[in-house]
Phi, psi and omega in degrees: 000122173257131185245130184210174174282314182226132170250130181255123178268103181115129183242037171271191183308324180286315186293324179299310180296325182293325176301316183294319176297321174296319181297318178300327181285340187098358180271173177254152175211163180230135179251129180249117179239127189277348177273170179277004176205160183276161182118336172065221189289341180303328185300332181256004180264078187284351177283162178269186181109011180258151163084011183296328185263327183275314186242005173063030176203154178281118182237162167277167183301305180303320176301313179299315181295323175289336172302311185282334171301311179303318179299317179299312178302335180276347178289132177280331183252022178248130169240150176224149178232120181270167178059032190242101182269108181287135176230000178197141168242127179232155173271143176232169182299334183260358183149254184222150171240128178243130187244137184216149167277134176218106180050048176073000176257167180254134178247130176233122179243122176255130180219166179275335183217149181238133173247119177277113177230046194268354182067210183220174177232159180285154171281132180277184186296322183301336181283344178255000174049057177288131173278154178117202180278180179239063184281163176285168186099005174249119185229158165284155186293323180295319176297320176297321181299313180294328173296318186277310185286325185258312186268350182059042175242149181279143179251346183168174179242325177244111195234138173246134181244131179259123178097145186236035171296174183298319184292327173290319183290328178295321179288335176298317177290318178300317181293322174300319179288342177265011171095003178281168173249112180276111182280340174167156175247136183236119185244128186282339183274158179287355179222157176287142179274003179261171176298143175305326184291324182288323178294325178287302187290328187257335186245300181295323180294336184252014176052042179266124182302131168246116181253105175284159181052037179219151182215164176276131186259322177201168185239153173227143176156152173263273172283320185237146176306134179243346182167168181223155173256132167242154180206145174294153179248154183276189181297337178270007183066022173268138185291140175272104192295325183286353174258011181294142175219161183260137177235113182290125177205167178246000186210139171233123174254134179259121176231064190250026174122172181230155183236123178299139180280070187260356191299328185301334188252009189293337185291339184279351175059054183284159174295133192246141174253116182286341174292323180262352187057036177216199183261161175267148182225164174264189183291344179269000189065032172268136184277183175293350171264122183299128177094358182244116187250154188214126187208164176074205185294346178283340179273305177199147189286120176267152174263352174233130177297335177297323179293322182297313177301318181301311179297316182300311185296318176297318181294321179294318184289323178293320180292321177297316176297322177296314179300333181268359181071030182243010185275114181280146184228159179199191179295144185260153176241130176275132177275133168250169183199161183281183183288345179285343185251132181285311191194169169228152176222119002285175180266332189234143175227142180277138187293321187267163180106155184260181178089192184242159181220143180256141183236126175254152183198160175239155182259164183281332182198173185285138186223146175240153180053074179238167171233125179263123189240141175235128187233131182224128176068024184075006186247130175286116185252353176209140178210125187217117175294141175226103184304319182228132173232119184236155184297333187272359180233135180291134174254143181231137176234135174261126187246134174280114185296333181296337181267000178282132178258237181269349182208166179212122183229137181250138175216154175253121174267114182265124187273331181213000000 
């Protein structure tokens, strides 16, 4: 039995930053990571673009991960266990008991607080209900990325990509650099789900066709994929059958969304947000279960790893203070928002206390010339012009807590 103050499930960018946050609070923690090394998905992201906000320089994924690994190794009160797959979280009189398999042995960690930092997984082919046969040559974009960047293997020569999330856009560039021909990216929505910089750097700069309001309807092939059918969609996102066409290819990459890895905590029946497919949290990133915290991509899918680390570090510090009995609480204010906004994270803010709190949110679609407003007690307490707001990019607003009254409402004022 291992006893500590906080146990962190996941040793990716969120978990590593959370450990540093726990160290800052003065508490002790244990990281349980199921992979053979720390860093999570960053280890296979060999492209640059990480760390601009946290380290003020552009890093590759492995470089960014090792910055945080070095920080964790400098912490005196942090221990980590690799190859440790967590299979159960239980409540105890002293807090929580987390059980994990480690090299065929059992690890049991007793802690006063738990941080969920498991990240998310890709939606597989079954989630998009592709019609046709089931040949080889159909991969999720992340799987293809690991095969190429970690295993050094080729996935195909003539490639179609379904979905325009960031990883799909990045893999379009990566495959092109490896000598494959990316025949096109097909996105069912009228706008891309990726960052504007990835659309420019990964698609436009390489002359890769990006087809919006279009989807893959079915696949063909016996042992190996030989082609896919694509068709534009109507306003109800239904394929227009008479405009369907066949594209010969040997590879289909799926970039159709991510799912938070929340199953380990489902037995606690936490307050759930169907928009994010995850749990609701307060400004400390604490769920509706006291002492159980949730941050990073397991809470909501972020487009920047810097935001994941920021959330993780804050959650770690708050979890550490909770374990030490120093985390202040008060009456909560639920954040509300208008129809332009899909959700906010956190969902609740405590009325009392000084300082500032950051609120992240996504919008439903792309807008030009907008003003992001925060209103409390009928008074505007925050106002920020935003020339462009896109569905693929997270928005963050900093709120002065001293101005919060009985309510807090966010709205997007669209000027055109």
